[in-house]
C-alpha positions as a Markdown table, in Angstrom:
| # | Residue | x | y | z |
|---|---|---|---|---|
| 1 | Unk | -69.5 | 46.9 | -29.6 |
| 2 | Unk | -68.1 | 50.5 | -30.7 |
| 3 | Unk | -70.5 | 53.8 | -29.6 |
| 4 | Unk | -71.0 | 56.2 | -32.9 |
| 5 | Unk | -71.5 | 59.5 | -31.6 |
| 6 | Unk | -74.4 | 60.9 | -34.0 |
| 7 | Unk | -73.5 | 64.7 | -32.3 |
| 8 | Unk | -69.7 | 65.8 | -32.5 |
| 9 | Unk | -68.5 | 68.6 | -30.9 |
| 10 | Unk | -68.7 | 70.9 | -33.9 |
| 11 | Unk | -72.2 | 69.8 | -34.8 |
| 12 | Unk | -73.6 | 70.3 | -31.2 |
| 13 | Unk | -71.9 | 74.2 | -31.2 |
| 14 | Unk | -74.0 | 74.6 | -34.7 |
| 15 | Unk | -76.9 | 73.4 | -32.9 |
| 16 | Unk | -76.5 | 75.0 | -30.1 |
| 17 | Unk | -75.9 | 78.2 | -32.2 |
| 18 | Unk | -78.5 | 77.6 | -34.4 |
| 19 | Unk | -81.1 | 77.1 | -31.2 |
| 20 | Unk | -80.1 | 80.5 | -29.7 |
| 21 | Unk | -80.5 | 81.9 | -33.3 |
| 22 | Unk | -84.7 | 83.2 | -32.1 |
| 23 | Unk | -82.8 | 84.7 | -29.2 |
| 24 | Unk | -80.5 | 87.2 | -31.4 |
| 25 | Unk | -83.1 | 87.6 | -34.0 |
| 26 | Unk | -86.1 | 89.2 | -31.9 |
| 27 | Unk | -84.2 | 92.3 | -30.2 |
| 28 | Unk | -82.5 | 93.2 | -33.8 |
| 29 | Unk | -86.3 | 92.6 | -35.7 |
| 30 | Unk | -87.8 | 95.0 | -32.8 |
| 31 | Unk | -85.1 | 97.6 | -33.3 |
| 32 | Unk | -85.4 | 97.3 | -37.1 |
| 33 | Unk | -89.4 | 98.1 | -36.5 |
| 34 | Unk | -90.9 | 101.3 | -35.9 |
| 35 | Unk | -94.2 | 102.8 | -35.0 |
| 36 | Unk | -95.7 | 103.7 | -38.2 |
| 37 | Unk | -97.1 | 107.0 | -36.8 |
| 38 | Unk | -93.4 | 108.4 | -35.8 |
| 39 | Unk | -93.4 | 111.7 | -37.5 |
| 40 | Unk | -97.6 | 112.1 | -38.3 |
| 41 | Unk | -100.1 | 114.3 | -36.6 |
| 42 | Unk | -103.0 | 112.8 | -35.4 |
| 43 | Unk | -105.8 | 113.3 | -37.2 |
| 44 | Unk | -109.5 | 112.0 | -36.6 |
| 45 | Unk | -110.8 | 108.9 | -35.1 |
| 46 | Unk | -114.3 | 107.3 | -35.5 |
| 47 | Unk | -116.4 | 103.8 | -35.0 |
| 48 | Unk | -117.5 | 101.6 | -37.7 |
| 49 | Unk | -120.8 | 100.2 | -36.2 |
| 50 | Unk | -122.5 | 97.3 | -38.3 |
| 51 | Unk | -126.4 | 96.8 | -37.8 |
| 52 | Unk | -126.3 | 98.7 | -34.5 |
| 53 | Unk | -123.2 | 96.5 | -33.2 |
| 54 | Unk | -119.7 | 98.3 | -32.7 |
| 55 | Unk | -117.0 | 96.7 | -34.8 |
| 56 | Unk | -113.9 | 98.6 | -34.6 |
| 57 | Unk | -112.8 | 101.7 | -33.7 |
| 58 | Unk | -110.4 | 104.0 | -36.4 |
| 59 | Unk | -107.8 | 106.4 | -35.8 |
| 60 | Unk | -106.1 | 108.2 | -38.7 |
| 61 | Unk | -102.5 | 109.7 | -38.1 |
| 62 | Unk | -101.4 | 111.6 | -41.5 |
| 63 | Unk | -99.4 | 114.6 | -43.1 |
| 64 | Unk | -100.9 | 117.6 | -44.2 |
| 65 | Unk | -102.8 | 115.4 | -46.9 |
| 66 | Unk | -104.7 | 112.8 | -44.8 |
| 67 | Unk | -105.0 | 111.0 | -48.1 |
| 68 | Unk | -102.1 | 110.5 | -49.4 |
| 69 | Unk | -98.8 | 108.5 | -48.1 |
| 70 | Unk | -97.1 | 108.4 | -45.4 |
| 71 | Unk | -100.5 | 107.4 | -43.2 |
| 72 | Unk | -101.3 | 105.1 | -40.5 |
| 73 | Unk | -104.8 | 104.1 | -39.9 |
| 74 | Unk | -105.3 | 102.2 | -36.7 |
| 75 | Unk | -108.3 | 100.0 | -36.0 |
| 76 | Unk | -109.3 | 99.0 | -32.3 |
| 77 | Unk | -111.3 | 95.8 | -32.7 |
| 78 | Unk | -114.3 | 95.4 | -30.6 |
| 79 | Unk | -115.5 | 92.0 | -31.7 |
| 80 | Unk | -114.2 | 88.7 | -32.5 |
| 81 | Unk | -113.5 | 88.2 | -36.5 |
| 82 | Unk | -111.7 | 85.6 | -38.6 |
| 83 | Unk | -109.2 | 87.1 | -40.3 |
| 84 | Unk | -110.3 | 85.7 | -43.4 |
| 85 | Unk | -113.9 | 88.1 | -42.6 |
| 86 | Unk | -111.8 | 90.5 | -43.0 |
| 87 | Unk | -110.0 | 89.9 | -46.0 |
| 88 | Unk | -113.1 | 89.2 | -48.0 |
| 89 | Unk | -114.7 | 92.3 | -46.4 |
| 90 | Unk | -112.0 | 94.0 | -47.8 |
| 91 | Unk | -112.6 | 92.9 | -51.1 |
| 92 | Unk | -115.9 | 93.4 | -50.8 |
| 93 | Unk | -115.6 | 96.9 | -50.2 |
| 94 | Unk | -112.4 | 97.4 | -52.8 |
| 95 | Unk | -114.6 | 96.0 | -55.4 |
| 96 | Unk | -117.6 | 98.3 | -54.6 |
| 97 | Unk | -115.1 | 101.0 | -55.0 |
| 98 | Unk | -114.6 | 100.1 | -58.9 |
| 99 | Unk | -110.6 | 99.8 | -57.7 |
| 100 | Unk | -109.2 | 96.4 | -59.5 |
| 101 | Unk | -110.7 | 93.8 | -61.6 |
| 102 | Unk | -111.2 | 90.3 | -60.3 |
| 103 | Unk | -108.0 | 88.9 | -61.0 |
| 104 | Unk | -106.5 | 91.3 | -58.9 |
| 105 | Unk | -109.2 | 91.3 | -56.0 |
| 106 | Unk | -108.5 | 87.4 | -56.0 |
| 107 | Unk | -104.8 | 87.8 | -55.7 |
| 108 | Unk | -105.2 | 90.4 | -53.0 |
| 109 | Unk | -107.5 | 88.7 | -51.2 |
| 110 | Unk | -105.7 | 85.6 | -50.7 |
| 111 | Unk | -102.9 | 87.5 | -49.5 |
| 112 | Unk | -104.6 | 89.1 | -47.0 |
| 113 | Unk | -106.3 | 85.9 | -46.0 |
| 114 | Unk | -103.1 | 84.9 | -45.4 |
| 115 | Unk | -102.1 | 88.2 | -43.7 |
| 116 | Unk | -104.7 | 88.9 | -41.1 |
| 117 | Unk | -105.3 | 87.0 | -38.2 |
| 118 | Unk | -108.4 | 86.4 | -35.8 |
| 119 | Unk | -108.8 | 89.0 | -33.7 |
| 120 | Unk | -110.7 | 89.5 | -30.5 |
| 121 | Unk | -112.0 | 92.4 | -28.8 |
| 122 | Unk | -109.2 | 94.8 | -27.8 |
| 123 | Unk | -106.8 | 94.0 | -30.8 |
| 124 | Unk | -105.7 | 96.6 | -33.0 |
| 125 | Unk | -104.2 | 96.4 | -36.2 |
| 126 | Unk | -102.4 | 99.1 | -38.1 |
| 127 | Unk | -101.7 | 99.7 | -41.5 |
| 128 | Unk | -98.9 | 101.7 | -42.8 |
| 129 | Unk | -99.5 | 103.6 | -46.0 |
| 130 | Unk | -96.3 | 104.3 | -48.0 |
| 131 | Unk | -95.7 | 105.1 | -51.4 |
| 132 | Unk | -94.5 | 101.8 | -52.5 |
| 133 | Unk | -96.9 | 100.0 | -50.8 |
| 134 | Unk | -98.3 | 99.1 | -47.6 |
| 135 | Unk | -96.9 | 97.4 | -44.0 |
| 136 | Unk | -99.2 | 96.2 | -41.1 |
| 137 | Unk | -98.9 | 95.5 | -37.6 |
| 138 | Unk | -100.8 | 93.5 | -35.2 |
| 139 | Unk | -101.2 | 94.6 | -31.4 |
| 140 | Unk | -97.9 | 96.7 | -32.3 |
| 141 | Unk | -96.0 | 93.9 | -33.3 |
| 142 | Unk | -94.8 | 93.8 | -37.3 |
| 143 | Unk | -97.3 | 91.7 | -39.6 |
| 144 | Unk | -96.4 | 91.8 | -42.9 |
| 145 | Unk | -96.6 | 93.9 | -45.5 |
| 146 | Unk | -97.8 | 94.0 | -49.5 |
| 147 | Unk | -95.3 | 96.2 | -51.5 |
| 148 | Unk | -98.1 | 96.7 | -54.3 |
| 149 | Unk | -98.6 | 100.8 | -54.4 |
| 150 | Unk | -102.1 | 99.8 | -56.2 |
| 151 | Unk | -103.4 | 97.2 | -53.1 |
| 152 | Unk | -102.5 | 100.3 | -50.8 |
| 153 | Unk | -104.4 | 103.2 | -52.5 |
| 154 | Unk | -107.6 | 100.5 | -52.8 |
| 155 | Unk | -107.2 | 99.3 | -49.6 |
| 156 | Unk | -106.7 | 102.8 | -47.9 |
| 157 | Unk | -109.5 | 103.7 | -50.0 |
| 158 | Unk | -112.1 | 101.7 | -48.3 |
| 159 | Unk | -111.8 | 104.1 | -45.4 |
| 160 | Unk | -110.6 | 107.5 | -47.6 |
| 161 | Unk | -112.4 | 107.2 | -50.7 |
| 162 | Unk | -115.6 | 109.7 | -51.4 |
| 163 | Unk | -117.6 | 106.5 | -52.1 |
| 164 | Unk | -116.5 | 104.5 | -48.9 |
| 165 | Unk | -119.4 | 102.5 | -47.7 |
| 166 | Unk | -119.1 | 104.4 | -44.6 |
| 167 | Unk | -119.1 | 108.4 | -45.3 |
| 168 | Unk | -119.5 | 109.3 | -41.3 |
| 169 | Unk | -116.4 | 107.2 | -40.5 |
| 170 | Unk | -114.9 | 109.3 | -43.6 |
| 171 | Unk | -115.6 | 112.7 | -42.2 |
| 172 | Unk | -114.4 | 111.7 | -38.7 |
| 173 | Unk | -111.5 | 110.3 | -39.8 |
| 174 | Unk | -110.4 | 113.1 | -42.2 |
| 175 | Unk | -111.3 | 116.0 | -39.5 |
| 176 | Unk | -108.4 | 117.5 | -38.3 |
| 177 | Unk | -108.4 | 118.2 | -34.1 |
| 178 | Unk | -108.0 | 121.5 | -33.5 |
| 179 | Unk | -104.5 | 122.8 | -32.6 |
């Protein structure tokens, strides 16, 4: 009986190259990703509490105007929170600010649910507000981005809009440290 060779030499080389691809791509991705705070000044920081419990600590980096891109906001979580709950709370805050219609909020909610991971104490999500949208990092690794300027404006308004539900945190973030 004849032996049938399923994996010819060229096919084995191709499979070996494909298997090694993640090892090649990972460093390229690491080199392409940059710290969103580069070139920005550290502004203020503060705590967000709900019912007396510390939920996260926030720190803002920005240029001369801390309410216009580019800026970066880092949240260091102090509780376990599901990514879906983060997305739902974000939609609720944007809705209360009146910055989007229900269809847009639903679309953004689905995008954020797909993007945001579950967090545990010590985890960090950093949002980078750029003119063309928002990029996110999780524990200093690229998480994803939404290239939608309207989303970016609405998302960062959660913390920076004068009508935010957390005015004390807003004041702390917008306070520039003494030089």
